[in-house]
N, CA, C and O atoms as a GROMACS GRO file, in nm:
protein
  580
    1UNK      N    1  -2.567   2.545  -3.623
    1UNK     CA    2  -2.705   2.572  -3.659
    1UNK      C    3  -2.798   2.548  -3.541
    1UNK      O    4  -2.886   2.630  -3.515
    2UNK      N    5  -2.781   2.440  -3.471
    2UNK     CA    6  -2.866   2.410  -3.357
    2UNK      C    7  -2.851   2.515  -3.247
    2UNK      O    8  -2.951   2.558  -3.190
    3UNK      N    9  -2.729   2.554  -3.217
    3UNK     CA   10  -2.708   2.651  -3.111
    3UNK      C   11  -2.763   2.788  -3.149
    3UNK      O   12  -2.809   2.863  -3.063
    4UNK      N   13  -2.759   2.822  -3.279
    4UNK     CA   14  -2.816   2.948  -3.323
    4UNK      C   15  -2.967   2.948  -3.306
    4UNK      O   16  -3.025   3.049  -3.264
    5UNK      N   17  -3.031   2.838  -3.338
    5UNK     CA   18  -3.176   2.826  -3.323
    5UNK      C   19  -3.217   2.834  -3.177
    5UNK      O   20  -3.314   2.901  -3.142
    6UNK      N   21  -3.142   2.766  -3.091
    6UNK     CA   22  -3.171   2.769  -2.947
    6UNK      C   23  -3.150   2.910  -2.893
    6UNK      O   24  -3.230   2.957  -2.811
    7UNK      N   25  -3.046   2.979  -2.938
    7UNK     CA   26  -3.020   3.116  -2.895
    7UNK      C   27  -3.132   3.209  -2.940
    7UNK      O   28  -3.174   3.297  -2.864
    8UNK      N   29  -3.179   3.191  -3.062
    8UNK     CA   30  -3.288   3.273  -3.114
    8UNK      C   31  -3.416   3.248  -3.038
    8UNK      O   32  -3.489   3.342  -3.007
    9UNK      N   33  -3.447   3.124  -3.007
    9UNK     CA   34  -3.567   3.091  -2.932
    9UNK      C   35  -3.560   3.143  -2.789
    9UNK      O   36  -3.661   3.187  -2.734
   10UNK      N   37  -3.442   3.137  -2.728
   10UNK     CA   38  -3.429   3.184  -2.590
   10UNK      C   39  -3.449   3.335  -2.580
   10UNK      O   40  -3.493   3.384  -2.476
   11UNK      N   41  -3.419   3.409  -2.688
   11UNK     CA   42  -3.443   3.553  -2.687
   11UNK      C   43  -3.591   3.584  -2.696
   11UNK      O   44  -3.634   3.691  -2.652
   12UNK      N   45  -3.669   3.493  -2.753
   12UNK     CA   46  -3.812   3.516  -2.768
   12UNK      C   47  -3.890   3.478  -2.642
   12UNK      O   48  -4.008   3.513  -2.632
   13UNK      N   49  -3.830   3.408  -2.548
   13UNK     CA   50  -3.899   3.366  -2.428
   13UNK      C   51  -3.918   3.485  -2.334
   13UNK      O   52  -3.839   3.579  -2.334
   14UNK      N   53  -4.023   3.477  -2.254
   14UNK     CA   54  -4.050   3.583  -2.157
   14UNK      C   55  -3.972   3.560  -2.030
   14UNK      O   56  -3.877   3.482  -2.026
   15UNK      N   57  -4.013   3.629  -1.924
   15UNK     CA   58  -3.944   3.616  -1.795
   15UNK      C   59  -3.959   3.474  -1.742
   15UNK      O   60  -4.063   3.410  -1.760
   16UNK      N   61  -3.856   3.427  -1.676
   16UNK     CA   62  -3.849   3.290  -1.622
   16UNK      C   63  -3.861   3.182  -1.729
   16UNK      O   64  -3.894   3.068  -1.697
   17UNK      N   65  -3.834   3.216  -1.853
   17UNK     CA   66  -3.837   3.117  -1.959
   17UNK      C   67  -3.976   3.081  -2.006
   17UNK      O   68  -3.994   2.976  -2.069
   18UNK      N   69  -4.076   3.165  -1.978
   18UNK     CA   70  -4.212   3.136  -2.023
   18UNK      C   71  -4.220   3.153  -2.175
   18UNK      O   72  -4.150   3.237  -2.231
   19UNK      N   73  -4.305   3.075  -2.241
   19UNK     CA   74  -4.313   3.084  -2.388
   19UNK      C   75  -4.389   3.205  -2.439
   19UNK      O   76  -4.410   3.218  -2.560
   20UNK      N   77  -4.430   3.294  -2.352
   20UNK     CA   78  -4.496   3.418  -2.393
   20UNK      C   79  -4.436   3.532  -2.312
   20UNK      O   80  -4.381   3.509  -2.204
   21UNK      N   81  -4.447   3.654  -2.363
   21UNK     CA   82  -4.372   3.765  -2.304
   21UNK      C   83  -4.435   3.822  -2.177
   21UNK      O   84  -4.362   3.866  -2.088
   22UNK      N   85  -4.567   3.824  -2.166
   22UNK     CA   86  -4.633   3.883  -2.050
   22UNK      C   87  -4.694   3.771  -1.966
   22UNK      O   88  -4.785   3.702  -2.013
   23UNK      N   89  -4.647   3.751  -1.843
   23UNK     CA   90  -4.703   3.646  -1.758
   23UNK      C   91  -4.849   3.675  -1.723
   23UNK      O   92  -4.887   3.790  -1.701
   24UNK      N   93  -4.929   3.571  -1.717
   24UNK     CA   94  -5.072   3.584  -1.689
   24UNK      C   95  -5.098   3.595  -1.539
   24UNK      O   96  -5.181   3.675  -1.495
   25UNK      N   97  -5.027   3.516  -1.461
   25UNK     CA   98  -5.054   3.507  -1.317
   25UNK      C   99  -5.048   3.641  -1.243
   25UNK      O  100  -5.141   3.671  -1.168
   26UNK      N  101  -4.945   3.722  -1.261
   26UNK     CA  102  -4.941   3.849  -1.185
   26UNK      C  103  -5.058   3.942  -1.218
   26UNK      O  104  -5.107   4.012  -1.130
   27UNK      N  105  -5.102   3.942  -1.342
   27UNK     CA  106  -5.215   4.027  -1.379
   27UNK      C  107  -5.343   3.979  -1.312
   27UNK      O  108  -5.422   4.059  -1.264
   28UNK      N  109  -5.363   3.847  -1.308
   28UNK     CA  110  -5.481   3.794  -1.241
   28UNK      C  111  -5.475   3.814  -1.090
   28UNK      O  112  -5.579   3.832  -1.026
   29UNK      N  113  -5.356   3.812  -1.033
   29UNK     CA  114  -5.341   3.838  -0.889
   29UNK      C  115  -5.393   3.977  -0.857
   29UNK      O  116  -5.467   3.996  -0.760
   30UNK      N  117  -5.354   4.074  -0.936
   30UNK     CA  118  -5.398   4.212  -0.910
   30UNK      C  119  -5.548   4.227  -0.932
   30UNK      O  120  -5.614   4.302  -0.859
   31UNK      N  121  -5.603   4.159  -1.030
   31UNK     CA  122  -5.748   4.164  -1.052
   31UNK      C  123  -5.821   4.102  -0.933
   31UNK      O  124  -5.919   4.158  -0.883
   32UNK      N  125  -5.774   3.986  -0.887
   32UNK     CA  126  -5.834   3.918  -0.772
   32UNK      C  127  -5.831   4.008  -0.649
   32UNK      O  128  -5.934   4.028  -0.583
   33UNK      N  129  -5.714   4.062  -0.617
   33UNK     CA  130  -5.702   4.147  -0.499
   33UNK      C  131  -5.786   4.274  -0.510
   33UNK      O  132  -5.848   4.316  -0.413
   34UNK      N  133  -5.787   4.333  -0.627
   34UNK     CA  134  -5.867   4.454  -0.646
   34UNK      C  135  -6.015   4.429  -0.626
   34UNK      O  136  -6.082   4.506  -0.557
   35UNK      N  137  -6.066   4.322  -0.685
   35UNK     CA  138  -6.208   4.290  -0.668
   35UNK      C  139  -6.241   4.261  -0.522
   35UNK      O  140  -6.344   4.306  -0.471
   36UNK      N  141  -6.154   4.185  -0.455
   36UNK     CA  142  -6.180   4.148  -0.317
   36UNK      C  143  -6.174   4.271  -0.225
   36UNK      O  144  -6.260   4.287  -0.139
   37UNK      N  145  -6.075   4.356  -0.244
   37UNK     CA  146  -6.063   4.476  -0.160
   37UNK      C  147  -6.180   4.571  -0.184
   37UNK      O  148  -6.233   4.629  -0.089
   38UNK      N  149  -6.220   4.588  -0.309
   38UNK     CA  150  -6.335   4.673  -0.339
   38UNK      C  151  -6.461   4.615  -0.275
   38UNK      O  152  -6.543   4.688  -0.220
   39UNK      N  153  -6.478   4.482  -0.283
   39UNK     CA  154  -6.594   4.419  -0.221
   39UNK      C  155  -6.599   4.442  -0.071
   39UNK      O  156  -6.704   4.475  -0.017
   40UNK      N  157  -6.486   4.424  -0.005
   40UNK     CA  158  -6.481   4.446   0.140
   40UNK      C  159  -6.504   4.594   0.173
   40UNK      O  160  -6.570   4.626   0.271
   41UNK      N  161  -6.449   4.683   0.091
   41UNK     CA  162  -6.465   4.826   0.115
   41UNK      C  163  -6.611   4.867   0.105
   41UNK      O  164  -6.660   4.944   0.188
   42UNK      N  165  -6.681   4.817   0.004
   42UNK     CA  166  -6.822   4.853  -0.010
   42UNK      C  167  -6.906   4.794   0.104
   42UNK      O  168  -7.003   4.856   0.148
   43UNK      N  169  -6.870   4.677   0.153
   43UNK     CA  170  -6.940   4.623   0.269
   43UNK      C  171  -6.918   4.710   0.392
   43UNK      O  172  -7.012   4.734   0.468
   44UNK      N  173  -6.796   4.757   0.412
   44UNK     CA  174  -6.766   4.844   0.526
   44UNK      C  175  -6.840   4.977   0.513
   44UNK      O  176  -6.894   5.028   0.611
   45UNK      N  177  -6.843   5.033   0.392
   45UNK     CA  178  -6.916   5.158   0.370
   45UNK      C  179  -7.064   5.137   0.396
   45UNK      O  180  -7.131   5.225   0.450
   46UNK      N  181  -7.118   5.020   0.356
   46UNK     CA  182  -7.258   4.991   0.384
   46UNK      C  183  -7.287   4.982   0.532
   46UNK      O  184  -7.393   5.026   0.578
   47UNK      N  185  -7.194   4.925   0.609
   47UNK     CA  186  -7.213   4.916   0.753
   47UNK      C  187  -7.206   5.055   0.817
   47UNK      O  188  -7.283   5.085   0.908
   48UNK      N  189  -7.115   5.138   0.770
   48UNK     CA  190  -7.097   5.272   0.827
   48UNK      C  191  -7.189   5.376   0.764
   48UNK      O  192  -7.176   5.495   0.793
   49UNK      N  193  -7.280   5.335   0.678
   49UNK     CA  194  -7.366   5.427   0.603
   49UNK      C  195  -7.437   5.530   0.692
   49UNK      O  196  -7.440   5.647   0.655
   50UNK      N  197  -7.494   5.491   0.806
   50UNK     CA  198  -7.561   5.594   0.887
   50UNK      C  199  -7.467   5.706   0.933
   50UNK      O  200  -7.512   5.819   0.954
   51UNK      N  201  -7.339   5.677   0.948
   51UNK     CA  202  -7.245   5.780   0.991
   51UNK      C  203  -7.203   5.874   0.880
   51UNK      O  204  -7.164   5.988   0.906
   52UNK      N  205  -7.211   5.828   0.756
   52UNK     CA  206  -7.164   5.912   0.645
   52UNK      C  207  -7.274   5.954   0.550
   52UNK      O  208  -7.246   6.000   0.439
   53UNK      N  209  -7.398   5.938   0.591
   53UNK     CA  210  -7.510   5.975   0.504
   53UNK      C  211  -7.506   6.125   0.470
   53UNK      O  212  -7.548   6.164   0.362
   54UNK      N  213  -7.456   6.207   0.562
   54UNK     CA  214  -7.448   6.350   0.537
   54UNK      C  215  -7.353   6.383   0.423
   54UNK      O  216  -7.372   6.482   0.353
   55UNK      N  217  -7.249   6.299   0.403
   55UNK     CA  218  -7.154   6.322   0.292
   55UNK      C  219  -7.225   6.304   0.159
   55UNK      O  220  -7.208   6.385   0.067
   56UNK      N  221  -7.305   6.199   0.149
   56UNK     CA  222  -7.378   6.174   0.024
   56UNK      C  223  -7.482   6.283  -0.001
   56UNK      O  224  -7.504   6.324  -0.115
   57UNK      N  225  -7.547   6.330   0.106
   57UNK     CA  226  -7.644   6.437   0.090
   57UNK      C  227  -7.575   6.567   0.046
   57UNK      O  228  -7.628   6.642  -0.035
   58UNK      N  229  -7.457   6.592   0.101
   58UNK     CA  230  -7.382   6.712   0.066
   58UNK      C  231  -7.347   6.714  -0.083
   58UNK      O  232  -7.356   6.818  -0.148
   59UNK      N  233  -7.306   6.598  -0.136
   59UNK     CA  234  -7.271   6.589  -0.278
   59UNK      C  235  -7.391   6.559  -0.367
   59UNK      O  236  -7.377   6.537  -0.487
   60UNK      N  237  -7.510   6.558  -0.307
   60UNK     CA  238  -7.635   6.531  -0.379
   60UNK      C  239  -7.631   6.397  -0.451
   60UNK      O  240  -7.676   6.385  -0.566
   61UNK      N  241  -7.577   6.296  -0.384
   61UNK     CA  242  -7.572   6.162  -0.439
   61UNK      C  243  -7.684   6.082  -0.375
   61UNK      O  244  -7.686   6.062  -0.253
   62UNK      N  245  -7.776   6.036  -0.457
   62UNK     CA  246  -7.884   5.952  -0.403
   62UNK      C  247  -7.834   5.808  -0.398
   62UNK      O  248  -7.797   5.750  -0.500
   63UNK      N  249  -7.834   5.753  -0.281
   63UNK     CA  250  -7.781   5.619  -0.263
   63UNK      C  251  -7.861   5.548  -0.155
   63UNK      O  252  -7.909   5.609  -0.060
   64UNK      N  253  -7.874   5.418  -0.172
   64UNK     CA  254  -7.939   5.336  -0.072
   64UNK      C  255  -7.834   5.247  -0.006
   64UNK      O  256  -7.737   5.207  -0.069
   65UNK      N  257  -7.856   5.218   0.119
   65UNK     CA  258  -7.760   5.135   0.194
   65UNK      C  259  -7.746   4.997   0.130
   65UNK      O  260  -7.635   4.943   0.123
   66UNK      N  261  -7.855   4.940   0.082
   66UNK     CA  262  -7.852   4.805   0.024
   66UNK      C  263  -7.764   4.800  -0.102
   66UNK      O  264  -7.708   4.696  -0.133
   67UNK      N  265  -7.754   4.912  -0.173
   67UNK     CA  266  -7.672   4.914  -0.294
   67UNK      C  267  -7.525   4.889  -0.264
   67UNK      O  268  -7.456   4.824  -0.343
   68UNK      N  269  -7.475   4.940  -0.151
   68UNK     CA  270  -7.336   4.914  -0.113
   68UNK      C  271  -7.312   4.766  -0.090
   68UNK      O  272  -7.210   4.711  -0.132
   69UNK      N  273  -7.406   4.701  -0.024
   69UNK     CA  274  -7.393   4.558   0.002
   69UNK      C  275  -7.403   4.477  -0.128
   69UNK      O  276  -7.337   4.374  -0.142
   70UNK      N  277  -7.485   4.524  -0.222
   70UNK     CA  278  -7.494   4.457  -0.353
   70UNK      C  279  -7.361   4.464  -0.427
   70UNK      O  280  -7.313   4.363  -0.479
   71UNK      N  281  -7.302   4.583  -0.432
   71UNK     CA  282  -7.173   4.599  -0.501
   71UNK      C  283  -7.066   4.514  -0.433
   71UNK      O  284  -6.986   4.449  -0.501
   72UNK      N  285  -7.064   4.515  -0.300
   72UNK     CA  286  -6.969   4.433  -0.226
   72UNK      C  287  -6.986   4.285  -0.256
   72UNK      O  288  -6.888   4.214  -0.275
   73UNK      N  289  -7.110   4.240  -0.259
   73UNK     CA  290  -7.138   4.098  -0.285
   73UNK      C  291  -7.090   4.056  -0.424
   73UNK      O  292  -7.022   3.955  -0.437
   74UNK      N  293  -7.124   4.133  -0.526
   74UNK     CA  294  -7.087   4.094  -0.662
   74UNK      C  295  -6.936   4.101  -0.683
   74UNK      O  296  -6.881   4.020  -0.759
   75UNK      N  297  -6.869   4.193  -0.619
   75UNK     CA  298  -6.722   4.198  -0.629
   75UNK      C  299  -6.659   4.077  -0.562
   75UNK      O  300  -6.561   4.022  -0.613
   76UNK      N  301  -6.713   4.035  -0.448
   76UNK     CA  302  -6.657   3.918  -0.381
   76UNK      C  303  -6.682   3.790  -0.462
   76UNK      O  304  -6.595   3.703  -0.467
   77UNK      N  305  -6.798   3.779  -0.524
   77UNK     CA  306  -6.826   3.662  -0.608
   77UNK      C  307  -6.731   3.660  -0.727
   77UNK      O  308  -6.676   3.555  -0.762
   78UNK      N  309  -6.711   3.775  -0.791
   78UNK     CA  310  -6.619   3.783  -0.904
   78UNK      C  311  -6.477   3.750  -0.860
   78UNK      O  312  -6.404   3.681  -0.931
   79UNK      N  313  -6.437   3.797  -0.743
   79UNK     CA  314  -6.304   3.767  -0.691
   79UNK      C  315  -6.288   3.618  -0.668
   79UNK      O  316  -6.182   3.562  -0.698
   80UNK      N  317  -6.389   3.553  -0.614
   80UNK     CA  318  -6.382   3.408  -0.591
   80UNK      C  319  -6.365   3.331  -0.721
   80UNK      O  320  -6.288   3.236  -0.728
   81UNK      N  321  -6.438   3.371  -0.823
   81UNK     CA  322  -6.429   3.303  -0.952
   81UNK      C  323  -6.292   3.326  -1.016
   81UNK      O  324  -6.229   3.231  -1.063
   82UNK      N  325  -6.246   3.451  -1.017
   82UNK     CA  326  -6.118   3.484  -1.079
   82UNK      C  327  -6.002   3.417  -1.005
   82UNK      O  328  -5.902   3.383  -1.067
   83UNK      N  329  -6.016   3.397  -0.874
   83UNK     CA  330  -5.908   3.337  -0.796
   83UNK      C  331  -5.878   3.195  -0.842
   83UNK      O  332  -5.762   3.153  -0.837
   84UNK      N  333  -5.977   3.120  -0.885
   84UNK     CA  334  -5.951   2.986  -0.938
   84UNK      C  335  -5.860   2.994  -1.060
   84UNK      O  336  -5.767   2.914  -1.075
   85UNK      N  337  -5.887   3.090  -1.149
   85UNK     CA  338  -5.802   3.109  -1.267
   85UNK      C  339  -5.664   3.160  -1.228
   85UNK      O  340  -5.564   3.124  -1.291
   86UNK      N  341  -5.658   3.243  -1.125
   86UNK     CA  342  -5.531   3.297  -1.078
   86UNK      C  343  -5.440   3.185  -1.029
   86UNK      O  344  -5.323   3.177  -1.066
   87UNK      N  345  -5.495   3.099  -0.944
   87UNK     CA  346  -5.416   2.987  -0.890
   87UNK      C  347  -5.379   2.890  -1.002
   87UNK      O  348  -5.266   2.841  -1.007
   88UNK      N  349  -5.472   2.863  -1.092
   88UNK     CA  350  -5.443   2.775  -1.204
   88UNK      C  351  -5.334   2.829  -1.294
   88UNK      O  352  -5.244   2.755  -1.335
   89UNK      N  353  -5.340   2.959  -1.325
   89UNK     CA  354  -5.236   3.021  -1.408
   89UNK      C  355  -5.102   3.021  -1.336
   89UNK      O  356  -4.998   3.005  -1.399
   90UNK      N  357  -5.105   3.038  -1.204
   90UNK     CA  358  -4.981   3.035  -1.128
   90UNK      C  359  -4.913   2.899  -1.135
   90UNK      O  360  -4.792   2.891  -1.158
   91UNK      N  361  -4.991   2.793  -1.116
   91UNK     CA  362  -4.932   2.659  -1.124
   91UNK      C  363  -4.889   2.625  -1.266
   91UNK      O  364  -4.788   2.559  -1.286
   92UNK      N  365  -4.966   2.670  -1.366
   92UNK     CA  366  -4.930   2.647  -1.505
   92UNK      C  367  -4.797   2.715  -1.538
   92UNK      O  368  -4.709   2.655  -1.599
   93UNK      N  369  -4.784   2.840  -1.496
   93UNK     CA  370  -4.660   2.911  -1.524
   93UNK      C  371  -4.545   2.858  -1.440
   93UNK      O  372  -4.430   2.867  -1.482
   94UNK      N  373  -4.575   2.802  -1.324
   94UNK     CA  374  -4.469   2.741  -1.244
   94UNK      C  375  -4.416   2.616  -1.314
   94UNK      O  376  -4.296   2.589  -1.310
   95UNK      N  377  -4.504   2.542  -1.378
   95UNK     CA  378  -4.460   2.423  -1.452
   95UNK      C  379  -4.378   2.460  -1.575
   95UNK      O  380  -4.287   2.386  -1.614
   96UNK      N  381  -4.410   2.573  -1.637
   96UNK     CA  382  -4.337   2.616  -1.758
   96UNK      C  383  -4.207   2.689  -1.726
   96UNK      O  384  -4.117   2.694  -1.811
   97UNK      N  385  -4.195   2.743  -1.607
   97UNK     CA  386  -4.082   2.829  -1.573
   97UNK      C  387  -3.952   2.750  -1.565
   97UNK      O  388  -3.950   2.631  -1.532
   98UNK      N  389  -3.845   2.818  -1.596
   98UNK     CA  390  -3.710   2.762  -1.582
   98UNK      C  391  -3.635   2.848  -1.482
   98UNK      O  392  -3.556   2.934  -1.520
   99UNK      N  393  -3.661   2.826  -1.352
   99UNK     CA  394  -3.598   2.913  -1.252
   99UNK      C  395  -3.449   2.886  -1.239
   99UNK      O  396  -3.403   2.775  -1.267
  100UNK      N  397  -3.372   2.986  -1.197
  100UNK     CA  398  -3.229   2.965  -1.178
  100UNK      C  399  -3.205   2.869  -1.061
  100UNK      O  400  -3.276   2.872  -0.961
  101UNK      N  401  -3.105   2.785  -1.076
  101UNK     CA  402  -3.077   2.686  -0.971
  101UNK      C  403  -2.970   2.734  -0.872
  101UNK      O  404  -2.954   2.673  -0.766
  102UNK      N  405  -2.899   2.840  -0.906
  102UNK     CA  406  -2.790   2.884  -0.819
  102UNK      C  407  -2.828   2.999  -0.725
  102UNK      O  408  -2.742   3.055  -0.658
  103UNK      N  409  -2.955   3.033  -0.720
  103UNK     CA  410  -3.002   3.145  -0.638
  103UNK      C  411  -3.083   3.091  -0.522
  103UNK      O  412  -3.165   3.000  -0.539
  104UNK      N  413  -3.061   3.147  -0.403
  104UNK     CA  414  -3.138   3.109  -0.285
  104UNK      C  415  -3.211   3.232  -0.231
  104UNK      O  416  -3.163   3.345  -0.243
  105UNK      N  417  -3.327   3.208  -0.172
  105UNK     CA  418  -3.402   3.317  -0.113
  105UNK      C  419  -3.342   3.357   0.021
  105UNK      O  420  -3.245   3.297   0.067
  106UNK      N  421  -3.399   3.459   0.081
  106UNK     CA  422  -3.351   3.505   0.212
  106UNK      C  423  -3.370   3.398   0.318
  106UNK      O  424  -3.302   3.400   0.421
  107UNK      N  425  -3.461   3.305   0.296
  107UNK     CA  426  -3.486   3.196   0.391
  107UNK      C  427  -3.405   3.072   0.360
  107UNK      O  428  -3.418   2.970   0.427
  108UNK      N  429  -3.320   3.080   0.257
  108UNK     CA  430  -3.234   2.968   0.222
  108UNK      C  431  -3.300   2.863   0.133
  108UNK      O  432  -3.251   2.751   0.123
  109UNK      N  433  -3.410   2.899   0.067
  109UNK     CA  434  -3.481   2.806  -0.021
  109UNK      C  435  -3.439   2.826  -0.165
  109UNK      O  436  -3.409   2.938  -0.207
  110UNK      N  437  -3.437   2.718  -0.241
  110UNK     CA  438  -3.412   2.726  -0.385
  110UNK      C  439  -3.534   2.791  -0.452
  110UNK      O  440  -3.639   2.805  -0.391
  111UNK      N  441  -3.518   2.831  -0.577
  111UNK     CA  442  -3.624   2.901  -0.649
  111UNK      C  443  -3.749   2.814  -0.662
  111UNK      O  444  -3.860   2.864  -0.642
  112UNK      N  445  -3.733   2.686  -0.695
  112UNK     CA  446  -3.850   2.600  -0.712
  112UNK      C  447  -3.922   2.577  -0.579
  112UNK      O  448  -4.045   2.573  -0.575
  113UNK      N  449  -3.846   2.563  -0.471
  113UNK     CA  450  -3.910   2.548  -0.339
  113UNK      C  451  -3.989   2.674  -0.303
  113UNK      O  452  -4.099   2.666  -0.248
  114UNK      N  453  -3.933   2.788  -0.334
  114UNK     CA  454  -4.002   2.914  -0.308
  114UNK      C  455  -4.132   2.921  -0.388
  114UNK      O  456  -4.235   2.963  -0.336
  115UNK      N  457  -4.127   2.880  -0.515
  115UNK     CA  458  -4.248   2.882  -0.597
  115UNK      C  459  -4.353   2.784  -0.543
  115UNK      O  460  -4.472   2.814  -0.546
  116UNK      N  461  -4.310   2.669  -0.495
  116UNK     CA  462  -4.406   2.572  -0.440
  116UNK      C  463  -4.473   2.628  -0.316
  116UNK      O  464  -4.594   2.616  -0.300
  117UNK      N  465  -4.396   2.690  -0.226
  117UNK     CA  466  -4.456   2.751  -0.108
  117UNK      C  467  -4.548   2.867  -0.146
  117UNK      O  468  -4.650   2.890  -0.081
  118UNK      N  469  -4.512   2.939  -0.251
  118UNK     CA  470  -4.598   3.045  -0.302
  118UNK      C  471  -4.730   2.985  -0.351
  118UNK      O  472  -4.836   3.042  -0.328
  119UNK      N  473  -4.722   2.872  -0.418
  119UNK     CA  474  -4.843   2.804  -0.464
  119UNK      C  475  -4.930   2.755  -0.349
  119UNK      O  476  -5.052   2.764  -0.356
  120UNK      N  477  -4.867   2.703  -0.245
  120UNK     CA  478  -4.942   2.660  -0.127
  120UNK      C  479  -5.014   2.780  -0.063
  120UNK      O  480  -5.129   2.770  -0.022
  121UNK      N  481  -4.944   2.893  -0.057
  121UNK     CA  482  -5.007   3.015  -0.006
  121UNK      C  483  -5.123   3.059  -0.094
  121UNK      O  484  -5.223   3.108  -0.044
  122UNK      N  485  -5.109   3.041  -0.225
  122UNK     CA  486  -5.217   3.076  -0.316
  122UNK      C  487  -5.340   2.989  -0.295
  122UNK      O  488  -5.453   3.038  -0.301
  123UNK      N  489  -5.318   2.860  -0.270
  123UNK     CA  490  -5.431   2.770  -0.242
  123UNK      C  491  -5.498   2.810  -0.110
  123UNK      O  492  -5.620   2.808  -0.099
  124UNK      N  493  -5.417   2.847  -0.012
  124UNK     CA  494  -5.473   2.893   0.116
  124UNK      C  495  -5.557   3.019   0.096
  124UNK      O  496  -5.667   3.028   0.150
  125UNK      N  497  -5.506   3.115   0.018
  125UNK     CA  498  -5.582   3.238  -0.007
  125UNK      C  499  -5.708   3.210  -0.089
  125UNK      O  500  -5.811   3.274  -0.068
  126UNK      N  501  -5.700   3.115  -0.182
  126UNK     CA  502  -5.819   3.075  -0.257
  126UNK      C  503  -5.926   3.025  -0.162
  126UNK      O  504  -6.042   3.065  -0.171
  127UNK      N  505  -5.887   2.936  -0.070
  127UNK     CA  506  -5.983   2.883   0.027
  127UNK      C  507  -6.038   2.994   0.116
  127UNK      O  508  -6.157   2.995   0.148
  128UNK      N  509  -5.953   3.087   0.156
  128UNK     CA  510  -5.996   3.197   0.241
  128UNK      C  511  -6.096   3.288   0.168
  128UNK      O  512  -6.198   3.324   0.225
  129UNK      N  513  -6.067   3.324   0.045
  129UNK     CA  514  -6.155   3.412  -0.032
  129UNK      C  515  -6.288   3.344  -0.060
  129UNK      O  516  -6.394   3.404  -0.044
  130UNK      N  517  -6.284   3.218  -0.103
  130UNK     CA  518  -6.408   3.145  -0.130
  130UNK      C  519  -6.487   3.127   0.000
  130UNK      O  520  -6.610   3.141   0.000
  131UNK      N  521  -6.417   3.095   0.110
  131UNK     CA  522  -6.485   3.079   0.238
  131UNK      C  523  -6.552   3.208   0.283
  131UNK      O  524  -6.666   3.205   0.332
  132UNK      N  525  -6.484   3.320   0.267
  132UNK     CA  526  -6.544   3.448   0.306
  132UNK      C  527  -6.662   3.483   0.215
  132UNK      O  528  -6.759   3.544   0.261
  133UNK      N  529  -6.655   3.446   0.089
  133UNK     CA  530  -6.766   3.472  -0.002
  133UNK      C  531  -6.886   3.385   0.035
  133UNK      O  532  -7.000   3.432   0.031
  134UNK      N  533  -6.862   3.260   0.070
  134UNK     CA  534  -6.972   3.172   0.113
  134UNK      C  535  -7.034   3.227   0.241
  134UNK      O  536  -7.156   3.231   0.254
  135UNK      N  537  -6.950   3.269   0.335
  135UNK     CA  538  -7.000   3.327   0.460
  135UNK      C  539  -7.082   3.452   0.432
  135UNK      O  540  -7.187   3.473   0.492
  136UNK      N  541  -7.033   3.536   0.340
  136UNK     CA  542  -7.105   3.658   0.303
  136UNK      C  543  -7.237   3.625   0.234
  136UNK      O  544  -7.338   3.693   0.256
  137UNK      N  545  -7.236   3.521   0.151
  137UNK     CA  546  -7.361   3.477   0.087
  137UNK      C  547  -7.459   3.423   0.189
  137UNK      O  548  -7.580   3.445   0.177
  138UNK      N  549  -7.408   3.352   0.288
  138UNK     CA  550  -7.494   3.301   0.396
  138UNK      C  551  -7.558   3.418   0.470
  138UNK      O  552  -7.678   3.415   0.500
  139UNK      N  553  -7.479   3.520   0.499
  139UNK     CA  554  -7.533   3.640   0.565
  139UNK      C  555  -7.640   3.705   0.477
  139UNK      O  556  -7.745   3.747   0.526
  140UNK      N  557  -7.611   3.714   0.350
  140UNK     CA  558  -7.699   3.787   0.257
  140UNK      C  559  -7.830   3.716   0.232
  140UNK      O  560  -7.936   3.779   0.231
  141UNK      N  561  -7.824   3.584   0.212
  141UNK     CA  562  -7.944   3.514   0.168
  141UNK      C  563  -8.014   3.433   0.276
  141UNK      O  564  -8.133   3.405   0.263
  142UNK      N  565  -7.944   3.394   0.382
  142UNK     CA  566  -8.007   3.313   0.485
  142UNK      C  567  -8.039   3.397   0.608
  142UNK      O  568  -8.154   3.400   0.653
  143UNK      N  569  -7.939   3.466   0.662
  143UNK     CA  570  -7.962   3.547   0.780
  143UNK      C  571  -8.050   3.668   0.750
  143UNK      O  572  -8.125   3.714   0.836
  144UNK      N  573  -8.039   3.720   0.629
  144UNK     CA  574  -8.111   3.840   0.593
  144UNK      C  575  -8.260   3.821   0.573
  144UNK      O  576  -8.334   3.919   0.562
  145UNK      N  577  -8.306   3.697   0.568
  145UNK     CA  578  -8.448   3.671   0.543
  145UNK      C  579  -8.528   3.679   0.672
  145UNK      O  580  -8.650   3.660   0.670
   0.00000   0.00000   0.00000
């Protein structure tokens, strides 16, 4: 009876033994990266606006240069906020995961060691994204005055 219950419960677990079927962390990673890349792209388009103004005129799109910087700013702020949840969900799912113990990565690390280094990289990226957003805010609100 006990082994049947354990077998039934193990079939209901998601990947890596998570208690739910769809992991949260990978979805938040893609949201974070998408917001950040879109933010940087709009900032670059805002900088290059004088070179591509003819494209917008050709398509009869009325646009102001400042609007590109606004969209870039809000996307970077959203990315910074979401990244905290992304890193938190990653560590939460790392604590819940039951990684295989007999598998090694290409660098010779066990699965848990690989996840820990992945988490350290996530904290580094969190600091980088938040730092770039603070720098962008400094440019926007202090230097721009």
